[in-house]
C-alpha positions as CSV (number, residue, x, y, z in Angstrom):
1,M,-23.3,7.3,10.8
2,S,-26.0,5.3,12.9
3,E,-27.6,2.3,12.0
4,D,-30.4,2.5,14.7
5,K,-31.8,5.7,12.8
6,L,-31.9,7.7,10.1
7,D,-30.1,10.4,9.5
8,E,-31.4,13.9,8.4
9,G,-31.8,13.6,4.3
10,V,-32.8,10.0,4.3
11,E,-36.1,9.7,5.6
12,Y,-39.1,7.5,4.1
13,G,-39.9,9.6,0.9
14,A,-36.4,11.5,0.5
15,F,-35.6,8.9,-2.6
16,P,-37.8,8.8,-5.8
17,F,-37.4,4.7,-5.3
18,D,-39.6,5.0,-2.4
19,Y,-42.6,6.6,-4.4
20,Y,-41.9,4.0,-7.1
21,I,-41.9,1.3,-5.0
22,A,-45.4,2.5,-3.5
23,D,-46.9,2.9,-6.4
24,H,-45.9,-0.6,-7.6
25,W,-46.0,-3.0,-4.5
26,P,-48.7,-5.7,-4.6
27,E,-51.0,-4.7,-1.6
28,G,-51.0,-7.2,0.7
29,L,-47.3,-8.2,0.0
30,E,-45.2,-7.7,3.2
31,E,-41.7,-9.0,3.0
32,S,-40.6,-10.5,-0.9
33,P,-37.1,-10.0,-1.9
34,Q,-37.4,-11.5,-5.4
35,K,-40.2,-8.4,-5.8
36,W,-37.7,-6.2,-4.7
37,E,-35.1,-7.0,-6.8
38,E,-37.5,-6.7,-9.7
39,L,-38.9,-3.7,-9.3
40,D,-35.7,-2.1,-8.4
41,Y,-34.2,-2.9,-12.2
42,Q,-37.4,-2.2,-13.4
43,S,-37.0,1.5,-11.9
44,R,-34.1,2.3,-13.0
45,A,-35.7,2.6,-16.7
46,D,-38.9,3.3,-15.7
47,L,-39.1,5.8,-12.7
48,K,-41.7,8.6,-13.8
49,V,-41.9,12.4,-12.4
50,T,-45.4,10.8,-12.2
51,D,-44.1,8.8,-9.4
52,L,-42.3,11.2,-7.8
53,V,-45.7,13.5,-8.0
54,N,-48.2,11.4,-6.9
55,G,-45.9,10.1,-4.4
56,L,-45.7,13.2,-3.0
57,L,-48.9,14.6,-3.3
58,S,-50.4,11.1,-1.3
59,G,-47.5,10.8,1.5
60,L,-46.2,7.4,2.2
61,T,-48.5,4.8,4.2
62,N,-47.4,3.4,7.4
63,D,-47.2,-0.1,5.4
64,Q,-45.3,1.2,2.6
65,I,-42.7,2.6,5.0
66,K,-42.7,-1.0,6.6
67,V,-42.0,-2.5,3.4
68,L,-39.1,-0.3,2.9
69,S,-38.1,-1.0,6.2
70,I,-37.7,-4.2,6.0
71,H,-35.9,-4.9,2.6
72,Q,-33.4,-2.4,3.5
73,S,-31.0,-1.2,6.6
74,N,-31.5,2.3,7.9
75,Y,-27.6,2.5,7.7
76,E,-28.1,1.7,3.3
77,R,-30.1,4.5,3.3
78,N,-27.7,6.6,5.7
79,I,-24.8,6.0,2.9
80,C,-27.1,7.7,0.4
81,A,-26.8,11.2,2.3
82,N,-25.7,13.6,-0.5
83,L,-23.0,15.0,2.3
84,D,-21.2,17.1,-0.5
85,T,-20.6,17.9,-4.0
86,G,-17.9,15.5,-4.9
87,I,-18.2,11.7,-6.2
88,Q,-19.0,9.4,-3.5
89,K,-16.6,6.6,-2.6
90,I,-18.5,3.0,-1.5
91,W,-16.1,0.5,0.2
92,L,-17.8,-2.7,-1.1
93,R,-16.4,-6.2,0.5
94,T,-17.8,-9.3,-1.7
95,C,-15.7,-12.1,-0.6
96,Y,-15.7,-13.3,2.8
97,D,-13.6,-16.6,2.6
98,K,-11.2,-17.3,5.6
99,D,-8.4,-18.0,3.2
100,L,-8.4,-14.4,2.5
101,N,-9.0,-12.8,5.9
102,E,-5.6,-12.1,5.8
103,K,-4.8,-10.7,2.8
104,Y,-8.1,-8.1,3.1
105,E,-7.0,-7.2,6.2
106,K,-3.4,-5.8,5.0
107,M,-5.2,-4.1,2.6
108,R,-7.1,-2.2,4.9
109,A,-4.8,-1.4,7.0
110,D,-2.8,-0.3,4.1
111,G,-5.9,2.4,3.2
112,E,-7.2,2.9,6.3
113,D,-6.5,6.9,6.7
114,E,-8.3,7.3,3.6
115,I,-11.1,4.1,3.8
116,T,-11.9,5.8,7.1
117,L,-13.7,8.3,5.0
118,F,-15.9,5.7,2.8
119,R,-19.1,4.8,3.5
120,C,-18.6,1.2,4.1
121,L,-20.7,-2.1,3.4
122,D,-18.5,-4.4,5.1
123,D,-20.9,-7.1,6.3
124,S,-21.0,-11.3,5.4
125,N,-24.4,-11.3,6.1
126,C,-25.6,-9.0,3.4
127,Y,-23.0,-8.7,1.0
128,A,-21.4,-12.1,0.2
129,F,-22.0,-11.3,-3.4
130,D,-18.8,-13.2,-4.9
131,D,-20.2,-16.3,-6.7
132,G,-17.2,-16.0,-9.7
133,S,-19.3,-13.8,-12.0
134,L,-18.1,-10.7,-13.3
135,D,-21.2,-8.5,-12.4
136,H,-21.8,-10.4,-9.1
137,W,-21.5,-6.8,-7.6
138,R,-24.7,-5.8,-8.9
139,Q,-26.7,-7.1,-6.4
140,V,-25.4,-4.3,-4.6
141,L,-27.9,-1.8,-6.2
142,V,-30.6,-4.3,-5.0
143,R,-29.9,-4.1,-1.5
144,V,-29.2,-0.1,-1.8
145,P,-30.9,1.0,-4.6
146,G,-30.3,5.3,-4.1
147,I,-26.5,4.2,-4.2
148,T,-26.3,6.3,-7.7
149,D,-28.7,9.3,-6.3
150,F,-25.9,11.3,-4.8
151,R,-26.5,14.3,-7.1
152,G,-30.5,14.4,-7.1
153,V,-33.1,14.2,-9.6
154,G,-34.8,16.3,-12.5
155,Y,-36.6,15.8,-15.2
156,D,-37.1,15.7,-18.9
157,G,-40.9,16.1,-19.8
158,D,-42.5,12.8,-17.4
159,V,-38.8,11.2,-17.3
160,L,-36.8,11.7,-14.2
161,T,-33.3,12.0,-14.9
162,Y,-30.2,12.2,-12.2
163,H,-28.4,15.2,-12.3
164,S,-25.1,14.8,-14.3
165,G,-21.9,16.4,-15.2
166,K,-22.9,15.4,-18.8
167,N,-26.0,17.3,-18.7
168,D,-23.6,20.4,-18.4
169,E,-22.6,22.1,-21.4
170,E,-19.7,24.5,-19.9
171,M,-18.1,21.2,-18.9
172,R,-18.7,18.8,-22.0
173,A,-17.2,22.1,-23.9
174,Q,-14.0,21.9,-21.9
175,C,-13.8,18.2,-22.4
176,E,-13.8,18.4,-26.1
177,E,-11.0,20.5,-26.7
178,I,-8.7,18.0,-25.2
179,E,-6.7,17.3,-27.9
180,D,-5.7,13.8,-27.5
181,E,-8.5,11.9,-28.6
182,E,-7.8,9.4,-25.6
183,S,-8.2,11.1,-23.2
184,R,-10.8,13.6,-24.3
185,G,-13.1,10.5,-24.8
186,L,-12.3,9.8,-21.3
187,A,-12.8,13.0,-19.9
188,L,-16.3,12.7,-21.3
189,T,-17.5,9.4,-19.8
190,E,-16.1,10.9,-16.6
191,L,-19.0,13.3,-16.8
192,E,-21.0,10.3,-16.3
193,F,-20.2,9.2,-13.4
194,Q,-21.7,9.6,-10.3
195,V,-20.1,6.9,-7.7
196,V,-17.1,5.2,-7.5
197,V,-17.1,1.6,-5.7
198,Y,-14.1,0.2,-4.5
199,L,-14.3,-3.6,-4.8
200,L,-13.0,-5.8,-2.5
201,D,-13.8,-9.6,-4.4
202,R,-12.2,-12.6,-4.6
203,E,-9.7,-11.8,-7.5
204,A,-9.0,-7.8,-5.5
205,I,-7.7,-9.6,-2.1
206,E,-5.8,-12.2,-4.0
207,T,-4.0,-9.7,-6.5
208,G,-4.1,-7.0,-3.4
209,L,-5.4,-4.5,-6.4
210,I,-8.6,-2.9,-5.4
211,K,-11.5,-2.7,-8.0
212,M,-12.7,0.4,-8.8
213,L,-16.0,0.8,-10.6
214,W,-17.3,4.2,-11.4
215,L,-20.9,4.0,-11.9
216,D,-22.9,6.2,-14.2
217,E,-26.9,6.9,-13.1
218,H,-28.0,3.4,-14.1
219,G,-26.0,1.9,-11.9
220,N,-23.9,0.6,-14.7
221,S,-19.9,0.5,-14.9
222,A,-19.0,3.2,-17.0
223,W,-15.1,2.9,-16.7
224,E,-12.7,0.3,-13.9
225,N,-9.9,1.2,-12.8
226,R,-7.6,-1.0,-10.3
227,V,-5.4,1.0,-7.5
228,E,-3.4,0.3,-4.8
229,P,-4.6,1.0,-1.4
230,S,-1.5,2.9,-0.6
231,S,-2.3,4.8,-3.1
232,L,-5.7,5.5,-2.0
233,N,-4.7,8.8,-0.1
234,S,-3.0,10.7,-2.6
235,L,-5.7,9.9,-5.5
236,S,-8.1,11.2,-3.0
237,G,-6.0,14.5,-3.0
238,A,-5.4,14.6,-6.4
239,F,-9.3,14.1,-7.6
240,M,-10.0,17.3,-4.8
241,N,-7.5,19.4,-6.5
242,G,-9.3,19.1,-9.7
243,I,-6.9,16.5,-11.9
244,R,-8.9,14.6,-14.0
245,L,-8.9,10.9,-14.1
246,D,-7.6,10.6,-17.9
247,E,-4.5,12.5,-16.4
248,I,-3.9,10.5,-13.0
249,T,-3.9,7.7,-15.4
250,G,-0.7,8.8,-17.2
251,G,-2.4,8.7,-20.5
252,N,-3.3,5.0,-20.4
253,S,-7.2,5.4,-21.0
254,G,-7.6,1.4,-20.8
255,R,-10.5,0.0,-19.4
256,G,-9.4,-1.5,-15.9
257,S,-5.7,0.4,-15.8
258,L,-3.5,0.7,-12.5
259,I,-3.7,4.1,-11.1
260,T,-0.4,4.1,-8.7
261,V,1.0,7.0,-6.7
262,F,3.4,8.2,-9.7
263,N,0.6,8.2,-11.9
264,V,-1.1,10.8,-9.3
265,L,2.7,12.6,-8.7
266,Q,3.2,12.7,-12.8
267,A,-0.2,14.4,-13.3
268,S,0.3,16.6,-10.3
269,I,3.5,18.1,-12.0
270,E,2.0,18.5,-14.8
271,E,-1.1,20.3,-14.1
272,E,1.0,22.8,-11.4
273,K,-0.3,21.0,-8.2
274,I,3.4,20.2,-7.1
275,P,6.8,21.6,-7.9
276,K,9.0,20.5,-11.2
277,P,12.2,19.1,-10.5
278,I,14.8,21.4,-8.1
279,C,16.2,22.3,-11.3
280,Q,13.4,24.1,-13.0
281,L,12.7,26.2,-9.5
282,E,14.3,29.1,-9.8
283,N,13.4,29.9,-5.9
284,E,13.9,26.5,-4.1
285,A,13.9,28.1,-0.8
286,S,10.8,30.1,-1.5
287,V,8.5,27.2,-2.3
288,T,6.3,25.8,0.4
289,T,3.2,25.2,-1.0
290,T,2.2,25.4,-5.3
291,T,-1.5,26.9,-5.7
292,K,-3.8,26.6,-8.8
293,G,-7.3,29.0,-8.5
294,E,-9.0,27.5,-5.3
295,H,-6.4,24.5,-4.6
296,S,-3.8,23.8,-3.0
297,I,-1.3,20.2,-1.5
298,E,0.8,20.8,1.2
299,L,4.4,19.6,0.2
300,A,4.3,17.5,3.6
301,N,1.4,15.4,2.5
302,I,3.4,14.8,-0.9
303,H,6.6,13.4,0.7
304,M,4.1,11.4,2.9
305,H,2.4,9.6,-0.3
306,L,6.2,9.4,-1.8
307,Q,7.7,7.1,0.7
308,A,4.3,5.6,0.3
309,A,5.5,5.0,-3.7
310,Q,8.7,4.4,-2.9
311,Q,8.1,0.7,-0.7
312,V,5.9,-0.3,-3.9
313,T,7.8,0.5,-6.9
314,A,10.2,-2.5,-8.5
315,D,10.7,0.1,-11.8
316,P,13.9,1.5,-11.3
317,Q,13.8,4.6,-13.8
318,K,10.3,5.6,-11.4
319,A,12.7,4.7,-8.4
320,E,15.0,7.0,-9.1
321,F,12.5,9.4,-10.0
322,L,10.5,9.1,-6.6
323,E,14.1,9.1,-4.9
324,Y,15.1,12.5,-6.1
325,Y,11.5,13.9,-5.2
326,N,11.7,12.7,-1.9
327,S,15.5,14.1,-1.5
328,Y,13.7,17.9,-2.3
329,F,11.3,16.8,0.2
330,T,13.8,16.4,3.0
331,K,16.2,18.7,3.1
332,S,14.2,21.4,4.7
């Protein structure tokens, strides 16, 4: 994405927040971070259809566009473009302590293949929010108000509503059919997700575990997980293959639970995205991919993920399991 020009679909006037600012910004005031922050949080509760309609009818003036451009960079608008229908992923670094630079770079290197696909917010001049408070990351909502707008908006009367899985009756019905109470609860919570923020604050960098914040339409953290950088690639593959979060976490639906390659592998087996153990295969030699619906995972990719898992797995039972699978993938 380019820093010096706006990408298609994020022009001034493309986001509902643009019109809220236009309608509520004090006349004659050009720059005020405090007022911008105040209106940002107000808009998440007060944005009405009339704000959008009136703005669309009248358009934005040059002065209003200038206010928008002063308080937000082109890149910050560009990352809000809805490029696809999948869950949007934001990489947000909020801790820039020099004593943690080496650890941070190691984490980034471990997940580099996947991180290159993220929309990255990594600039000490803009995002050094970490002051030790648990919700310091919420300041990114001020700089990037459209961070939860990826799926677009609709309306309910005069109230603007975000397109969300929680309003999909078919999806809700499928989740309601899940027998396990904890899994059902998490599956229903998943319907609220608009974007996942991979947070690199001091705690995350010190522990080597990335925090995953699943944000709802109002920018609140609806759920949280932790993940090892080396697991990012396999995790994304699981999501692409339609595996739910409650399945990936291995039945542990506790907020903040750790997601590992082992969890992803187990879920992939149970959902028939990869083969069961060799002894359960009727024709081992014929298996090259396992397909369900329109989704498939190449076994070569799973082999790569297994190798990464073995490097970080201390549990003897899990290590033996991974070695067993690894031997299968290296036979051909």
